[in-house]
Each structure stands twice: as structure tokens, then as C-alpha cells.
NUPAPA-261602 format. One record per residue (C-alpha): y negated, z, x negated. Coordinates in nm, 3 decimals. Example, Ala and Ser with C-alpha at 12.3 -4.5 7.8 and 13.67 -1.06 7.14 Angstrom:
<nodes>
<<0.450; 0.780; -1.230>>
<<0.106; 0.714; -1.367>>
</nodes>
This chain:
<nodes>
<<1.867; -2.215; 2.838>>
<<1.618; -2.058; 2.601>>
<<1.248; -2.108; 2.673>>
<<0.976; -2.017; 2.423>>
<<0.603; -2.082; 2.455>>
<<0.306; -1.955; 2.256>>
<<-0.068; -2.002; 2.236>>
<<-0.358; -1.875; 2.027>>
<<-0.726; -1.842; 2.113>>
<<-1.019; -1.756; 1.886>>
<<-1.156; -1.512; 2.145>>
<<-1.518; -1.461; 2.243>>
<<-1.668; -1.294; 1.936>>
<<-1.525; -1.436; 1.616>>
<<-1.586; -1.788; 1.490>>
<<-1.264; -1.818; 1.291>>
<<-0.903; -1.777; 1.404>>
<<-0.700; -1.578; 1.150>>
<<-0.390; -1.563; 1.371>>
<<-0.105; -1.807; 1.313>>
<<0.232; -1.861; 1.478>>
<<0.535; -2.087; 1.477>>
<<0.807; -2.121; 1.739>>
<<1.139; -2.299; 1.700>>
<<1.361; -2.313; 2.007>>
<<1.649; -2.480; 1.822>>
<<1.668; -2.185; 1.582>>
<<1.564; -1.937; 1.856>>
<<1.272; -1.809; 1.646>>
<<0.924; -1.674; 1.709>>
<<0.711; -1.594; 1.402>>
<<0.356; -1.461; 1.428>>
<<0.091; -1.326; 1.189>>
<<-0.255; -1.174; 1.214>>
<<-0.454; -1.229; 0.896>>
<<-0.707; -0.994; 0.738>>
<<-0.962; -1.028; 0.464>>
<<-1.260; -1.206; 0.607>>
<<-1.343; -1.569; 0.674>>
<<-1.075; -1.809; 0.542>>
<<-0.880; -1.545; 0.348>>
<<-0.701; -1.407; 0.653>>
<<-0.636; -1.755; 0.783>>
<<-0.470; -1.850; 0.454>>
<<-0.260; -1.533; 0.444>>
<<-0.129; -1.561; 0.799>>
<<-0.032; -1.925; 0.767>>
<<0.134; -1.874; 0.429>>
<<0.327; -1.574; 0.561>>
<<0.457; -1.758; 0.868>>
<<0.552; -2.070; 0.672>>
<<0.725; -1.867; 0.399>>
<<0.916; -1.664; 0.655>>
<<1.032; -1.979; 0.834>>
<<1.127; -2.148; 0.507>>
<<1.345; -1.851; 0.414>>
<<1.518; -1.834; 0.752>>
<<1.599; -2.203; 0.781>>
<<1.717; -2.285; 0.430>>
<<2.068; -2.431; 0.431>>
<<2.152; -2.284; 0.775>>
<<2.106; -1.936; 0.627>>
<<2.007; -1.788; 0.962>>
<<2.319; -1.922; 1.133>>
<<2.557; -1.806; 0.859>>
<<2.430; -1.451; 0.814>>
<<2.645; -1.167; 0.954>>
<<2.337; -0.951; 1.014>>
<<2.038; -1.132; 1.168>>
<<1.822; -0.819; 1.170>>
<<1.865; -0.772; 0.795>>
<<1.799; -1.139; 0.732>>
<<1.474; -1.123; 0.930>>
<<1.366; -0.823; 0.722>>
<<1.449; -1.011; 0.401>>
<<1.240; -1.306; 0.521>>
<<0.934; -1.079; 0.554>>
<<0.993; -0.935; 0.206>>
<<1.007; -1.292; 0.074>>
<<0.689; -1.388; 0.261>>
<<0.510; -1.080; 0.126>>
<<0.585; -1.185; -0.230>>
<<0.460; -1.538; -0.163>>
<<0.130; -1.406; -0.027>>
<<0.088; -1.179; -0.330>>
<<0.160; -1.462; -0.575>>
<<-0.092; -1.688; -0.402>>
<<-0.353; -1.411; -0.388>>
<<-0.313; -1.326; -0.759>>
<<-0.344; -1.694; -0.853>>
<<-0.624; -1.808; -0.625>>
<<-0.808; -1.509; -0.477>>
<<-0.803; -1.223; -0.725>>
<<-1.010; -0.929; -0.609>>
<<-0.998; -1.027; -0.243>>
<<-0.858; -0.802; 0.029>>
<<-0.655; -1.087; 0.177>>
<<-0.349; -0.976; 0.371>>
<<-0.168; -1.020; 0.699>>
<<0.069; -0.869; 0.950>>
<<0.394; -1.052; 1.024>>
<<0.650; -1.026; 1.302>>
<<0.955; -1.243; 1.358>>
<<1.214; -1.240; 1.633>>
<<1.544; -1.417; 1.694>>
<<1.620; -1.443; 2.066>>
<<1.993; -1.464; 2.133>>
<<2.161; -1.506; 2.469>>
<<2.219; -1.132; 2.511>>
<<2.040; -0.972; 2.215>>
<<1.707; -0.991; 2.036>>
<<1.681; -0.914; 1.665>>
<<1.340; -0.859; 1.514>>
<<1.151; -0.743; 1.206>>
<<0.788; -0.668; 1.135>>
<<0.520; -0.538; 0.903>>
<<0.184; -0.435; 1.044>>
<<0.067; -0.385; 1.402>>
<<0.152; -0.710; 1.579>>
<<0.376; -0.611; 1.868>>
<<0.701; -0.700; 2.045>>
<<0.743; -0.601; 2.409>>
<<1.050; -0.630; 2.627>>
<<0.961; -0.695; 2.991>>
<<1.214; -0.672; 3.275>>
<<1.038; -0.842; 3.567>>
<<1.297; -0.738; 3.826>>
<<1.235; -0.368; 3.769>>
<<0.869; -0.406; 3.661>>
<<0.955; -0.230; 3.336>>
<<0.797; -0.283; 2.995>>
<<0.877; -0.131; 2.658>>
<<0.726; -0.180; 2.315>>
<<1.019; -0.244; 2.082>>
<<0.848; -0.196; 1.747>>
<<0.617; 0.073; 1.611>>
<<0.270; 0.001; 1.474>>
<<0.242; 0.030; 1.097>>
<<-0.096; 0.203; 1.108>>
<<-0.234; 0.528; 0.972>>
<<-0.321; 0.616; 1.331>>
<<0.043; 0.587; 1.441>>
<<0.163; 0.790; 1.144>>
<<-0.088; 1.065; 1.220>>
<<-0.007; 1.048; 1.589>>
<<0.359; 1.103; 1.506>>
<<0.258; 1.415; 1.312>>
<<0.017; 1.537; 1.581>>
<<-0.284; 1.504; 1.350>>
<<-0.501; 1.242; 1.521>>
<<-0.863; 1.307; 1.609>>
<<-1.033; 1.120; 1.889>>
<<-1.256; 0.915; 1.659>>
<<-0.986; 0.803; 1.417>>
<<-0.980; 0.427; 1.347>>
<<-0.666; 0.287; 1.511>>
<<-0.657; -0.035; 1.307>>
<<-0.615; 0.081; 0.948>>
<<-0.279; -0.065; 0.849>>
<<-0.031; 0.149; 0.658>>
<<0.183; -0.157; 0.581>>
<<0.085; -0.521; 0.550>>
<<0.172; -0.830; 0.350>>
<<-0.038; -0.907; 0.045>>
<<-0.079; -0.571; -0.128>>
<<0.248; -0.445; -0.271>>
<<0.569; -0.643; -0.337>>
<<0.773; -0.327; -0.276>>
<<0.638; -0.255; 0.071>>
<<0.932; -0.271; 0.314>>
<<0.937; -0.417; 0.665>>
<<1.121; -0.254; 0.954>>
<<1.376; -0.422; 1.175>>
<<1.591; -0.355; 1.478>>
<<1.780; -0.520; 1.763>>
<<1.805; -0.463; 2.138>>
<<2.023; -0.595; 2.419>>
<<1.880; -0.849; 2.661>>
<<1.952; -0.860; 3.034>>
<<1.926; -1.168; 3.252>>
<<1.561; -1.269; 3.315>>
<<1.424; -1.032; 3.046>>
<<1.111; -1.166; 2.875>>
<<1.005; -1.107; 2.515>>
<<0.628; -1.082; 2.473>>
<<0.506; -1.102; 2.114>>
<<0.135; -1.067; 2.039>>
<<-0.136; -0.980; 1.793>>
<<-0.358; -0.676; 1.845>>
<<-0.636; -0.895; 1.982>>
<<-0.421; -0.914; 2.293>>
<<-0.253; -0.572; 2.304>>
<<-0.588; -0.393; 2.258>>
<<-0.733; -0.567; 2.561>>
<<-0.452; -0.583; 2.819>>
<<-0.266; -0.283; 2.960>>
<<0.110; -0.270; 2.994>>
<<0.072; -0.266; 3.372>>
<<-0.126; -0.591; 3.374>>
<<0.129; -0.757; 3.145>>
<<0.407; -0.664; 3.388>>
<<0.207; -0.783; 3.689>>
<<0.163; -1.131; 3.543>>
<<0.522; -1.160; 3.420>>
<<0.670; -1.036; 3.748>>
<<0.518; -1.314; 3.959>>
<<0.763; -1.526; 4.152>>
<<0.831; -1.879; 4.024>>
<<0.705; -1.769; 3.683>>
<<0.606; -2.048; 3.446>>
<<0.580; -1.920; 3.088>>
<<0.302; -2.157; 2.985>>
<<0.091; -2.067; 3.287>>
<<0.164; -1.698; 3.231>>
<<0.035; -1.719; 2.873>>
<<-0.287; -1.877; 2.995>>
<<-0.332; -1.594; 3.246>>
<<-0.262; -1.329; 2.985>>
<<-0.512; -1.476; 2.739>>
<<-0.775; -1.498; 3.012>>
<<-0.715; -1.130; 3.090>>
<<-0.779; -1.041; 2.725>>
<<-1.094; -1.251; 2.717>>
<<-1.205; -1.093; 3.043>>
<<-1.198; -0.756; 2.867>>
<<-1.427; -0.879; 2.591>>
<<-1.205; -1.095; 2.368>>
<<-1.329; -0.912; 2.060>>
<<-1.059; -1.049; 1.831>>
<<-0.836; -1.354; 1.801>>
<<-0.571; -1.356; 2.074>>
<<-0.217; -1.484; 2.026>>
<<0.072; -1.449; 2.272>>
<<0.429; -1.581; 2.269>>
<<0.679; -1.551; 2.553>>
<<1.052; -1.605; 2.518>>
<<1.324; -1.593; 2.781>>
<<1.694; -1.664; 2.739>>
<<1.845; -1.803; 3.059>>
</nodes>
């Protein structure tokens, strides 16, 4: 039986939450966005992106009929990107409104996912205390790191891909097998910047794990490290 829970918190510094998420257990979906562009603009972008993505995936059982879920998830992000751009051009010309977006479909023995930006997907195997980031950050820092060109002072949060700027920007997508008891952890950078992989595994490896209680603990860990940004975490486990 699939279990999915998620929660968002404004954090300790900001007065506006620009993160947005939607979970749908019946369609086995987690969709999450981290908006950018200042007060209100980021909040609008993230919500519009998530809602557009979900609309695309659930139209006329499209998600259930597709032969390639990974490709369909990628197409949903491309669709959401165009919706954000249309809204921005119509209502907020000249703004720097944009957002990250990540979506995952959690099957019984496989997870398919797609993303644009630096919101992350982790696969945690509590039995072996193992954790692995499944996606790669779409940031200039990551691109330079891959080329061995990063200096110590380089800003790690300049996005190389995001929704809201270019209708031709492409998302990435992939799929991975799931083992029994594996947990998917999906989060915005307000969480991943604050909590180490080791601490994530420690919380998710506790006996008699309750996903809702685990999310509360994880968010409190992020706030305990300063909570400088909005914090959003989703946990999914196929049983």
C-alpha cells in the first residue's frame, strides 16, 4: 500500500512561502515547486507550475495510458513551463518570476521522475542506511563542478534551468527500481541546504517509522540549522 505525506514550512527568516506542492496517492504522484522572483511572484509561479503539471498528467487518464511514464512526466514540466511563461507575459512583464519543478510517480517497484531546477529527489534504503540523490541540480555551480571549474566562493544557487524564462528549456527525467521499504524523499533546497544526508538517513531509519512524524522531525532539523529559506519535504513509500 502506497503512503505519501508532505508538509511545507515558511522557515525562520522569510515572511512568505514560495514553495508549493501537491500529492495524489490515487495517481501515485508527488509534485513540488520552489518559486523565485520576490514576494508574491514566486508564490504565483510555484502554484501555477504544480497545478499545470497535475492538470497535464491527469487529463483523461493520460498518466495511466502512457507507455513511458518518465517521458510523460517530462512533457508535463514542459507544459507547465509554457503556462508560467504565458501568465508572466500577460500579468507580470519585466518580472523575474520563475520556479523549479519536480514530479515523481511512485510505482510498486519503480519510481519515474522528472525535474527542472534544484529541488531534489533522494532514495533512502532504511535497512542498509543508504541514501542517494537521484536527480542532478540544474545550477551553474553543478555545471562548473562537473567541469572542475568551481571556486570556493561561487554562488551555489544560480539556476541554469528553471520554469518561466524560455519555452524551449528542457527538463530531465529518469527512473529507478524500488526495493521493499525504500523511501522517496523529495524536497526544496530550503531543506537540502540545511540537513545532511546522514541526518536524513538517521530519521528515516528509526524503527516503527511514521512518515508524518518523520517529516515533522526533518523540518525541525532544518529549522534548527537556521531555517533560512522555505522548507518543503515529501515522503513516499510503496508497501
